[in-house]
VEXKOL-483366 format. One record per residue (C-alpha): x, y, z. Coordinates in steps of 0.1 Angstrom, whole numbers, padded with zeros to 4 digits, always signed. Layout:
N
XYZ/...
This chain:
541
+1121+1638+0031/+1130+1616+0060/+1136+1636+0092/+1171+1633+0104/+1184+1640+0140/+1204+1672+0146/+1235+1651+0153/+1236+1642+0116/+1224+1676+0103/+1244+1697+0128/+1276+1682+0119/+1287+1681+0089/+1313+1655+0140/+1276+1434+0271/+1242+1359+0311/+1277+1345+0310/+1293+1336+0276/+1305+1302+0268/+1342+1305+0266/+1361+1282+0242/+1399+1285+0242/+1411+1297+0208/+1444+1290+0191/+1462+1322+0184/+1487+1326+0156/+1515+1324+0182/+1500+1293+0199/+1494+1275+0165/+1531+1280+0157/+1542+1268+0191/+1520+1238+0190/+1538+1222+0160/+1536+1227+0123/+1530+1263+0113/+1494+1269+0102/+1491+1273+0064/+1476+1307+0066/+1507+1320+0084/+1529+1309+0054/+1511+1331+0028/+1530+1358+0011/+1513+1391+0004/+1510+1400-0033/+1517+1437-0030/+1503+1459-0058/+1498+1497-0062/+1465+1505-0044/+1452+1527-0072/+1464+1546-0102/+1456+1580-0086/+1474+1571-0054/+1512+1573-0047/+1531+1543-0061/+1546+1538-0026/+1511+1531-0012/+1506+1493-0018/+1477+1470-0011/+1473+1432-0007/+1447+1407+0005/+1454+1380+0030/+1432+1350+0039/+1425+1347+0076/+1405+1321+0095/+1369+1331+0101/+1371+1310+0132/+1405+1308+0148/+1394+1276+0166/+1394+1260+0131/+1424+1276+0114/+1422+1253+0084/+1385+1259+0079/+1367+1287+0062/+1387+1318+0053/+1378+1355+0048/+1396+1383+0032/+1417+1408+0051/+1426+1438+0030/+1460+1454+0041/+1481+1483+0029/+1515+1497+0035/+1540+1524+0029/+1574+1511+0035/+1602+1530+0053/+1626+1545+0029/+1654+1545+0054/+1664+1509+0060/+1692+1519+0084/+1666+1534+0108/+1637+1510+0102/+1628+1491+0134/+1595+1474+0126/+1559+1478+0115/+1533+1503+0127/+1497+1492+0124/+1468+1516+0129/+1430+1517+0133/+1407+1547+0129/+1379+1537+0151/+1343+1525+0147/+1336+1497+0152/+1331+1496+0115/+1355+1521+0102/+1377+1512+0073/+1415+1517+0079/+1431+1509+0046/+1440+1545+0039/+1456+1551+0073/+1492+1549+0060/+1486+1579+0037/+1476+1600+0067/+1504+1587+0089/+1530+1592+0062/+1519+1627+0055/+1517+1640+0090/+1544+1621+0109/+1578+1637+0113/+1606+1620+0093/+1625+1607+0124/+1593+1588+0134/+1581+1578+0099/+1615+1564+0089/+1614+1538+0116/+1583+1520+0104/+1566+1503+0075/+1532+1519+0080/+1505+1492+0078/+1468+1498+0073/+1439+1474+0071/+1401+1472+0069/+1391+1452+0100/+1373+1419+0093/+1338+1424+0080/+1346+1460+0070/+1351+1476+0036/+1373+1454+0014/+1377+1427+0041/+1348+1404+0033/+1322+1431+0042/+1290+1420+0061/+1255+1435+0059/+1224+1434+0079/+1203+1448+0051/+1193+1478+0073/+1175+1508+0059/+1188+1543+0067/+1161+1547+0094/+1170+1514+0110/+1206+1525+0113/+1197+1554+0136/+1199+1545+0172/+1192+1580+0187/+1158+1570+0199/+1141+1591+0226/+1123+1572+0254/+1086+1576+0259/+1063+1550+0274/+1039+1554+0245/+1065+1546+0219/+1086+1521+0238/+1070+1491+0221/+1081+1505+0187/+1117+1509+0201/+1117+1473+0212/+1104+1462+0178/+1132+1482+0161/+1159+1466+0183/+1145+1431+0177/+1142+1438+0139/+1179+1449+0137/+1191+1418+0155/+1169+1395+0134/+1180+1411+0101/+1216+1408+0111/+1212+1372+0120/+1194+1365+0088/+1219+1383+0065/+1252+1375+0082/+1244+1349+0109/+1272+1324+0101/+1298+1352+0102/+1284+1376+0127/+1296+1359+0159/+1332+1360+0145/+1332+1398+0140/+1346+1407+0173/+1375+1427+0188/+1393+1396+0199/+1393+1381+0164/+1404+1414+0149/+1433+1414+0174/+1441+1379+0162/+1440+1392+0126/+1465+1419+0136/+1488+1392+0150/+1484+1373+0117/+1496+1403+0098/+1526+1406+0121/+1534+1369+0116/+1529+1370+0078/+1552+1401+0075/+1579+1383+0095/+1580+1407+0125/+1585+1397+0161/+1565+1426+0175/+1538+1451+0165/+1536+1488+0171/+1503+1505+0168/+1484+1538+0168/+1447+1534+0175/+1420+1560+0177/+1387+1558+0196/+1374+1522+0192/+1410+1515+0180/+1422+1521+0215/+1401+1492+0228/+1414+1470+0199/+1449+1480+0209/+1443+1473+0246/+1428+1439+0238/+1458+1430+0216/+1482+1440+0245/+1464+1416+0268/+1462+1387+0243/+1497+1391+0229/+1518+1409+0256/+1551+1396+0243/+1542+1409+0208/+1533+1444+0219/+1559+1471+0212/+1551+1508+0210/+1513+1514+0213/+1496+1548+0212/+1459+1547+0223/+1443+1581+0213/+1409+1591+0227/+1404+1560+0246/+1375+1537+0254/+1371+1526+0290/+1373+1488+0290/+1350+1487+0321/+1323+1504+0301/+1324+1483+0270/+1299+1486+0255/+1266+1498+0269/+1285+1521+0293/+1303+1537+0265/+1271+1548+0249/+1257+1559+0283/+1288+1580+0290/+1278+1602+0260/+1249+1613+0282/+1266+1617+0315/+1295+1638+0300/+1273+1658+0277/+1259+1676+0308/+1291+1693+0320/+1299+1701+0284/+1265+1717+0280/+1270+1737+0312/+1303+1749+0300/+1287+1760+0267/+1260+1780+0286/+1287+1799+0304/+1307+1806+0273/+1276+1818+0253/+1264+1840+0282/+1298+1858+0283/+1293+1866+0246/+1256+1875+0246/+1263+1906+0225/+1275+1884+0196/+1250+1855+0199/+1219+1869+0217/+1212+1836+0235/+1211+1851+0270/+1232+1871+0294/+1235+1844+0321/+1240+1807+0318/+1205+1802+0331/+1191+1824+0303/+1211+1806+0276/+1198+1773+0289/+1162+1787+0289/+1167+1797+0252/+1179+1762+0243/+1152+1743+0260/+1126+1768+0246/+1138+1758+0212/+1134+1721+0220/+1099+1727+0233/+1089+1748+0203/+1102+1721+0180/+1082+1695+0198/+1050+1715+0192/+1059+1723+0156/+1091+1712+0139/+1116+1739+0130/+1125+1742+0093/+1163+1742+0094/+1178+1744+0059/+1150+1722+0045/+1149+1697+0073/+1121+1696+0098/+1137+1693+0133/+1117+1680+0163/+1129+1686+0199/+1144+1651+0200/+1164+1658+0169/+1179+1689+0186/+1187+1669+0218/+1205+1643+0197/+1231+1669+0188/+1246+1665+0223/+1282+1663+0208/+1278+1699+0195/+1282+1713+0230/+1318+1701+0234/+1327+1729+0211/+1312+1762+0226/+1318+1784+0196/+1304+1759+0172/+1274+1753+0194/+1268+1790+0197/+1269+1795+0159/+1244+1767+0153/+1220+1775+0181/+1220+1812+0171/+1210+1802+0136/+1185+1777+0149/+1169+1804+0170/+1167+1826+0139/+1150+1798+0120/+1125+1793+0148/+1117+1830+0147/+1110+1828+0110/+1140+1849+0101/+1156+1842+0067/+1184+1817+0064/+1217+1828+0048/+1212+1834+0011/+1248+1836+0004/+1258+1800-0007/+1292+1803+0010/+1276+1814+0042/+1251+1785+0041/+1279+1761+0033/+1299+1774+0063/+1270+1768+0086/+1264+1734+0070/+1300+1724+0078/+1291+1728+0115/+1266+1700+0112/+1280+1666+0126/+1272+1644+0096/+1287+1667+0069/+1316+1675+0091/+1329+1640+0086/+1314+1634+0052/+1331+1664+0036/+1365+1656+0051/+1362+1619+0043/+1345+1621+0009/+1343+1589-0010/+1361+1566+0014/+1333+1560+0040/+1321+1525+0044/+1294+1518+0019/+1307+1544-0006/+1327+1518-0026/+1315+1492-0051/+1307+1459-0034/+1305+1474+0001/+1269+1474+0015/+1255+1507+0025/+1249+1495+0061/+1283+1479+0065/+1295+1503+0092/+1263+1497+0112/+1264+1460+0107/+1299+1458+0121/+1292+1482+0149/+1264+1460+0163/+1284+1428+0156/+1312+1441+0178/+1294+1459+0206/+1269+1431+0210/+1294+1402+0204/+1323+1415+0225/+1305+1412+0259/+1276+1394+0276/+1270+1424+0299/+1240+1437+0279/+1207+1434+0298/+1184+1407+0283/+1151+1421+0298/+1134+1449+0280/+1119+1462+0312/+1154+1472+0325/+1160+1494+0294/+1127+1511+0300/+1135+1518+0337/+1170+1530+0329/+1159+1553+0301/+1132+1568+0322/+1156+1575+0351/+1184+1588+0329/+1160+1612+0311/+1156+1629+0344/+1192+1628+0354/+1207+1637+0321/+1180+1655+0301/+1201+1662+0270/+1207+1626+0259/+1202+1603+0289/+1171+1585+0276/+1186+1580+0241/+1218+1565+0256/+1200+1541+0279/+1171+1531+0256/+1170+1496+0243/+1195+1485+0217/+1197+1454+0194/+1221+1437+0218/+1192+1428+0240/+1182+1403+0213/+1217+1393+0201/+1230+1357+0203/+1253+1351+0232/+1289+1359+0226/+1313+1332+0216/+1339+1344+0241/+1340+1364+0273/+1352+1400+0273/+1390+1404+0276/+1402+1410+0311/+1427+1439+0315/+1451+1422+0340/+1485+1422+0323/+1510+1451+0324/+1510+1472+0292/+1536+1499+0287/+1515+1519+0263/+1508+1556+0259/+1473+1570+0262/+1464+1604+0248/+1433+1624+0255/+1417+1658+0249/+1399+1673+0279/+1368+1680+0259/+1361+1649+0237/+1325+1642+0228/+1329+1605+0217/+1353+1591+0243/+1351+1617+0271/+1378+1624+0296/+1364+1599+0322/+1366+1572+0295/+1403+1580+0287/+1411+1580+0324/+1394+1546+0327/+1416+1531+0300/+1447+1545+0317/+1436+1529+0350/+1429+1496+0334/+1463+1493+0317/+1488+1490+0345/+1521+1505+0334/+1506+1529+0309/+1512+1566+0308/+1487+1593+0299/+1492+1626+0281/+1462+1650+0287/+1457+1681+0266/+1441+1705+0290/+1415+1726+0272/+1418+1704+0241/+1386+1701+0221/+1378+1673+0197/+1379+1636+0191/+1412+1622+0179/+1443+1642+0187/+1477+1629+0175/+1482+1639+0138/+1446+1652+0136/+1453+1684+0154/+1486+1698+0143/+1487+1724+0171/+1481+1699+0199/+1506+1698+0227/+1504+1660+0228/+1521+1656+0194/+1556+1661+0208/+1555+1634+0236/+1538+1610+0212/+1565+1615+0186/+1592+1610+0212/+1577+1578+0224/+1572+1564+0189/+1608+1574+0180/+1625+1561+0211/+1602+1535+0227/+1605+1554+0260/+1574+1563+0279/+1573+1596+0298/+1586+1592+0334/+1551+1602+0346/+1517+1613+0334/+1518+1646+0316/+1493+1674+0314/+1499+1701+0288/+1479+1732+0279/+1463+1730+0245/+1452+1761+0227/+1414+1764+0219/+1405+1746+0187/+1407+1770+0157/+1380+1773+0130/+1395+1747+0108/+1396+1721+0136/+1360+1728+0144/+1347+1727+0109/+1367+1699+0094/+1389+1679+0118/+1415+1672+0091/+1451+1677+0099/+1461+1691+0066/+1452+1721+0044/+1445+1699+0014/+1418+1680+0034/+1435+1646+0037/+1406+1620+0038/+1395+1613+0073/+1393+1576+0082/+1364+1580+0107/+1330+1564+0099/+1302+1589+0090/+1266+1589+0100/+1254+1581+0135/+1283+1589+0159/+1303+1560+0170/+1337+1555+0186/
């Protein structure tokens, strides 16, 4: 059995680029005759027999390269649920669930179910699988499961193997999807969004984006400021950190989350037995890491090494969840029996990051559908994070230096975050990264304790978009807030903004209750476990 990192088991949770001006859909229209692809009419059909009749799907043809709008086309799968109140309808609302590499075709189902009627009635809810993803001409790199894992601990003796892995991933992506790869970028996905707007006959676009979707929304707001209407950016990427810095921020912000957890667990030593002081709790944890390095710990049939345990850094943003898991890991390390009751074992399994998302998102994850390559999510992830920016170091020595230094500064995850990635060997981007220099009257939303786009990242997005407002849920735990946490204090101001188009007069901080058990175990906003549109496997954005 292939050894998996704890992050998967314990959760069941960018040299200068050559810039060539590209014609946008708006510019093509303004330049003269409207481009042919903008004249197409969607052929709406019921998405599936087991889905509501109101949930319709269609496929558009969009330019692979917007510099050559009459050239090669790729598919863009879109979906919609139309407003049933024409008197109140004011436009379209697109959405993106994150990734890069997450399919978003099902997003209208979630939005329709969870939005209050006074918001929902104003929009045709539009979903889409971004270019290269899912049903939108999916790409592949032909990666094995092992090659998709980028939680690689730095050690001088194994660094050559890490370099070989990174080079192999880049080479395989180039071999399998080289003619398409350089066009799978955030800027081109933003152009696709504007194509959807134009084809649907709308003057402006409204949008709700989560995680990576916040960066996509921000890029759209800078490329098409006159087309940007009501934009909600939930759990935001810091544009200044795209993209190596966004992986590194997982390490820097895991440390305060870890310290918070040690305090929490120490206060509840009677229940968890991990130590009566934060220092004692930390000693217990690092003792388990050291023990697993000497001899892997059998944890529900998987042999965990110390690096696998450290890779579970996202766990510590949820103190109760982390305490439950580390308590059981400690018991396993001591040779105590695992829960024999299947329900108890399943409950613990739900605390593991991989199954957390897989259970809630069953059957819709990228690679789970016929015709979608198993590595599609990973292929798109690298295409975007490597192709969006030229800021990735090109010298392998720098990654080794950074990883060694960050292992000391951020012992939980620092070396894994800064270790070499395939972007070191990627072809140079076709375009420069998008500058954030235009006003954007958007609303950003953030939980205080978010493992994937931590608070400092959300604050960075807010600073970057002049004119934006931020709603912060103090004490809020979890990644993705609006509609995904029905008890969150951010829901009311977001609904008000989407309903009226008026931003709050100033930034808001509201007090969020601690995440309840259902939020920790399965971050689904509904009791019937509405499918989650977040990609599974190795954590992304």
